[in-house]
N, C-alpha and C positions, 0 to 999 in steps of 0.2 A: 504494500499500500504506499502509495507516494502522494503528498499534496505540493502542488506548486503555488507560487504567489497568489494570494487571494486579495490583493489590493489593486483595484483599477487603475492602470496608467503606471505601476511600479515596476521596475526591473529587478531581476534576481541578484542577490549578491554574490552568487558563484559558489556558495556554501550551502550544505544540507546538515541538518539535525538527524542522527540515526536514533530511533526510538527501540529500546531493548525491553524484553521480558524480564522484570526482576527475579521470576523465578528460575530461568536458565541462561539468561544472557542472550537469548534468541533474538535476532533483529526481526521485528515486526512491521516497521515502516519508517519512512523518511519524510522530512519536511523542509522545503526549501526556505532560506532565511532572508531578511531584507537588512541593508545597511541603513546608514542615516538618511540618505535620499528616499528610500522606501517608506521610513517612519513619516519623513516630511510630507510624501504623498499622500499617505493615509489620513494625516491630519488635516491637509489641504482638502481632500475629498470630504472628510466629515463635517469640517467647518463650512465648506461651500453649500453643503446640503442644508445644514442649520440655518445659515444666513439668508437663505432664500426661502422665505416662509411659503411661497408658491409651492416648493417641492415637499412641504411637510405631508406626512400620512395622515390623513384624518382617521377618526376612531373606528369607524367601520372597516377600513382598510387593515389596520392594525389587528382587530379581532379577527378578521378572516385569515390573514397570514398565521397567527398564532393558532388558531383552531385546526388549520391544515398541518400546522408543525406538529401539534400533539397527535394528529391521526398518523402522520408519516413516521413519527417516533415509534408508535405502537406498531405499525407494520413492519418496522426494522428492529423490532426489540431485540431478537436473538444476535443480529449483528452488532448492534450497539453495545450488547451485553458482553459479547466476545472480545471487541476491541478494548473496553474498558478494562475488563478483567485481565486481559493480556498485558496492558501498558501500566496498569497500577497495581496489579497483584491483589486485589480485594477479592475474596473468594467468591465464586459465581453465585452462591446463594444469596449473599449480602449485596452483590452487584445488580441482581435482579430488584431487591428492595430498593436501592438506589435509583435505578431507572423508573419504577413506578413512581417514585416520589418526584422524579424530573418531570414526568409527563403529567403529572397532577400540578406541578409548579407551574407549567406553562398555561394550564387552564386557570390557576390562580391568578396568574398575570391578567387573563381575560376579565375574571371578575373584579380586578383592580380598576380597569378601564370602566367597567359598567356601573360600579357602585361608588367609586371615589369622585368627590365633587367639591366645588367651591361652597361658599356661605354668603347669606345676606349679612352685612354689617348695619347695626342700627343707625338710623339717621332721624333727623327732626325730633331730637331728644332735647336740643336747647337752640338758643338764637342762631348760633354759628352752623347748625347742621340742617336749618329749615330749607325746604325746597330742593331736598337732595335725596336720591336713591343710590345706594352702594352694595356691591355685590363682588365676590373674587370669583375666579375661575383657574384652572390650573393649566401650566404651559411647560414644555421642556426645558430643562436648566441648560441643556447646550451639549458639547461632544462629550461623552464618556469615555474614559480609559480605564481598562479594567486589567488587573494583574490576578492570575488565579492560582490555586494550589494543586498538588498532585492527587491527593487523597481521596477526592470525590470528583473524578474527571468530567463527569456529565453533569451531576447536580449542582456542582459549584458554578459552572459555566451557565447553567439555567439562572441560578440566583443573581448573576451579574448581567446576563445578555437580556434575559426574558423582561425584567422590569424596565431597562433602558428602552427597549422596543415599544413595550406597552405605553411608557411615559412619552414616546415620541423622540427619543435622542438618538442620534447617530452614535454608534459604539465601535470602539477598537478593543479586541479582546487579545491579551496575550496569555496564552495558557502556560502551565509549568513545562519546562523542557522535557522532564520525564514523562509527561501524558499529553501531549498536543493532539493526538489523533483523534480522541472523542470530540474536542472542541471543533477541530476543522470539519469533522463529519457534522456536527450539529449546524454549524453555519452552512454547510451544503444543503441540509434539509431546510433551513429557515429561507434559503434562496430558492429552493425548489418551491417552497410554499407561497412564493410570490415576493419576498422582500428583495427589494433592489439592492445589487451588490455593495454599494457603497455605503449601505446603512448597518452593515455589520462586517467589519474587516477583522479577520484573525491573522496574527502574525507571530513569527518568533524572529529574534534579531540576532545579528553576528556577535554582539557581546552586551553585557549589563549596561554599560555606559549609554548605549545607543538607546535602550530601552528607557532609561532613566530621562532621557530628553524629553519623551513624551509628557512626564510628569512637570518637568519645568517649563514647558510650552504654554504659553498664555492661552492658546486656542482650547486647551483641556479645562471644561467647566467642572467636571466632577471625577475624582479619581477613586475607584474602588479596588482595595487590595486585600487578598486573602493569603497570608503566608506567614514567615517568621516576623518576631516583633523586632529584631534588629533591623531588618531590611525595611519594614513597614514604617518605623519610626523615622528612620533615616530619610526615606522617600517624602513623608510628609513634611519634614522640614526644608524639603527642596520645591514644594509647590510654588507655582506661580502666584503672584497677588490675585485674590479672588476666587481661585480654585477651591471648591469644597472636596471633601473626602470622607471615606468611611474605611477603617481599618479593622480587621479581624485576625488576630492573632491567638495564641495557644494559652495554656494555663497549666496548673497542677491541681486538678479538680478534687476537693475534700468531700469525703463522706464521714457522717458521724453515726456510729451505729451504738444505740443505747443499750443497757443491759436487758432490756424487755423485748428488744427486736425479735421479731419472726424470723430466724436465721433460714429456716426451710424455704420462706418465701422470696427473702430479699437477696440472699448470696448468689443464687444462679444469675440474678439480674446484675449484681455488682461484677461478677465475674465476665459476663458477656460486655458489660460497659468498659471494663478495663482490658480485655484481650480482643474485642472487636477490630478487625482490620489490623491485628497485630498491635494494637496500642496506638495506631497513627491517626488519632483523632483529637481535635484541640480541646474536647471538654472530657476526654477519657477519664474514666475513674484510676485515680493515682495515689492518693493518700486517703486511707481508711482509718479513722480514729474510732477504735473499738473499746468499751469498757473493759477494765483488766480482768474482770469475771469471765469474760467470753473471748478475749483478744487472741489468744491461741487457737480456740476453736474456730474462729472468724479465719484465721490465717490458713490452717490447715484444710479446712472445708473449700475455702478459694482455690488453695492448691491442688486440691484433688479434683476440683472442677476444670481447672485449667489443664491438669495432666489427663483428662479424658477428652478433651478436643482433638480433633483431627487435624494435623499441621500437615501441609504440602502443597501440591500444584493446585492454584487457585481455580483452575477449569474444571478440577474433580467435584461434582455436585456434593460429595461427602465431605470436603474441606471446610475447616472452620477457622483455621488460622493459616493466613497465607504468608507471603514473604515481606521482607522490609524492602523499601524502595530502592536502597543503595547498600552495597556491601560496607561501606564506611559506617553507615548507621548501625549495622550488626556489630561492627568493632566498638563503636562508642557506647553502646548499651551494655556489651560485655564488660567494658573497663569500668562504667560506672557502677554495675552489680558487684564486681570484684572488689572494688575498692570499698564499696558499704559493707561487705562481708568481711574484709580485713578490718575495718573500723569496728565491728562488733554486731552487725545485723546478723540476725538467724535466718539461714537459707531454709524456707519451708519446702520449695519446689522450684524446679527449673534451673536457673542460674548457669546456664551453659549454651553454647553455639550448636545448633543442629546441623547448619551448612552456611556458606557464604552469606546467603540471603535470609536464613532462619534463625530465630533465638527462640528458645523454650519458654513457653508460658511460665512466668516466674512470680513467686510470692515471697517477699521478705517480712520479717517480723522485727520490729522495733530498730529501724535503721537510725544511725545518730542524726541529730536534727541539722547537723551541717554538712551532711553527705550530699552529693549532687542529685541522688534520687529522692531526696528530701526537700530540694530548694530549687530545683529546676525541672522544667517539663522533660519528662523522659522519651515521650513519644515513641514508646516501643511496649512491647507484651509485659510490663512489670507493673505489679500491684504492691504497694507497701502498707503494712498494716502497723499501727502504733497503739499501745496500750495506754489508757488514760484513768484516772481515778474519779476527777471532778469535771463536770460537764462544761463549766466555764473556761477550765484550763484546755479541754479539747476545742472549744470554740476559738479560744486565742490563738492556738496552734495552726488551726485551719486558717485564720486570717493573717498569718504572720508574713506571707510572702508577699512581693509587689505584684501579684497577679490576682485577678478576681474574675470569674465567668460563671459556670454553673456548678452548683453544688447539691448535695442531698442529705437528708438525715432520715435514719431508719429507727421507728419505734411504734409502740403500740398506744403510747401516752398522747393525746392530742395536745396537752399543755406543754409537754416536752417539745413535740413536733413545732408547734408555733412560736415557742420561745426561741428555739434553735434557728428556725427560719428567719426569725427577725435580726438575731444577732449576727448571722453569718454575712460576710462581705461577699456578695454575689448578685448578678443580675437576674438570676433564677435559681430558685431552690425546689428541689423535687423531695417529695415526701414518700417514704418507701419505694424509691425507684432509684435507677442509676443517674449518674451526672450526665450521661450521653444523650438522653432523651432528647428529642427534637421533631417538632412537625414544621413544615415550611412556612405556615403563615403565621407563627408565633414570634415575638419578639427574640432577637439572638444577638447579645451584646457583650463585648469583653469590657471589663472596667480595669481601672489602674493601667498596667502596662500590658493588659490582654486585649486591648483595641480601643477603638474610637468610633462613636456612631453606634446605630442599631441595625442590625441585618434581620433577615425575614423578608420574604417577598414584598408583602404590602408596605413596609417600613423602607425598604429600598426605593420601591415605586415612588413614594413620597419625596425621599431626598433627592431623586432624579427630576423633580419638577419644581418650579416655583409657584407660589400662590399670588396671582396678579389681580389688582382691584381696579375697578371700574367705578367712578363716581359721575352721577348723572345729575346735573342741576335743572330743575324745570319749574317754571311758574305754574304748571298743572298740579304740582305735589302740595 
């Protein structure tokens, strides 16, 4: 599979990116790259569309395109799943779930067009506002530039491109270099569904400096970033004056398990939330604070569940844990776990490399508070369990890092649940569920260093629009 340049009028840079399977390093596709002139052409195409209001796509046209897109995605479900599974390594069963969500996300974009609207602003309330009628309506904010991540190669693209198209914004999408094939195929589907080519331009660049040029360019009105905090915050600092943005980074999601928790009910959920996609999820279960009376049981049962999972080829329908995206990630996780054990953590399960791309589902009990597994996002199949005696102590530890995203508390007591939910630093707290729960229409926001702004399709849709007010003065009022 090969994708040529998808930017009208741009010339290839003469280099291609090879896309390999993280499972076995097999080459599965190539994508042509663009240089600085190609990026400039993409921005010129997009800004020319936006600046000529006669070329804007009306709501009916946008709805029709998105409706046909959802239909085509459904018809090509198996092909999309195979491509995403091959390039990203997420097990096929979980990739199917992602694709169903992505198709539903396109439908959600249609709902946004149909239901989101402006409002009337009250007038004639005092002498200054007499004889006036005021109302708002929504307009696109301008050119959207979106950088995406590898771990959900279809659904993340839908979350960035879908709202842009629904809002009426031309969009330039740069997928992760490890997983660009799904994004390019999705853009092909959008174009087949009737979207003019320049309204959505996918690209990979010859180097990151050229990509960063899109962020610094004043033609970019909104920058959407999903990826590492280091890169995201750096790019935010380089935005052109006036450019708005949304950043979605990772965290080190905490779970508090009270002594009265129904372990048979919640532990399978916590294991899934920690080991899903080999832990490569920004809200993956990472730090479990369990009451001392049950902490060892919590750790051993989580370890047993992890050991029961089938690890291997993501295309095998039986596989539950697939590969890590790069071999150096396997080495990094191995080093972090080995260091934690050397510092005194009890290794309950796993703790070893299975192959270059695979690390065993691992549970650690009571790692040191200053270990990397305790202070940084692991982004691998590792769950750390910490013993606590006092609930407020557990809450303080959960809140001690400069990251805050989703969290959870497991208990049968409603007072404990609500108190803990109120005290946790988090944008969302799940009660008796894992931290990685998400549906695509809910707000999804990283706090502190975990992000900026609010994701979720309706919220991104609003970010990509302005609310414009019209005031009518009439002697007839």
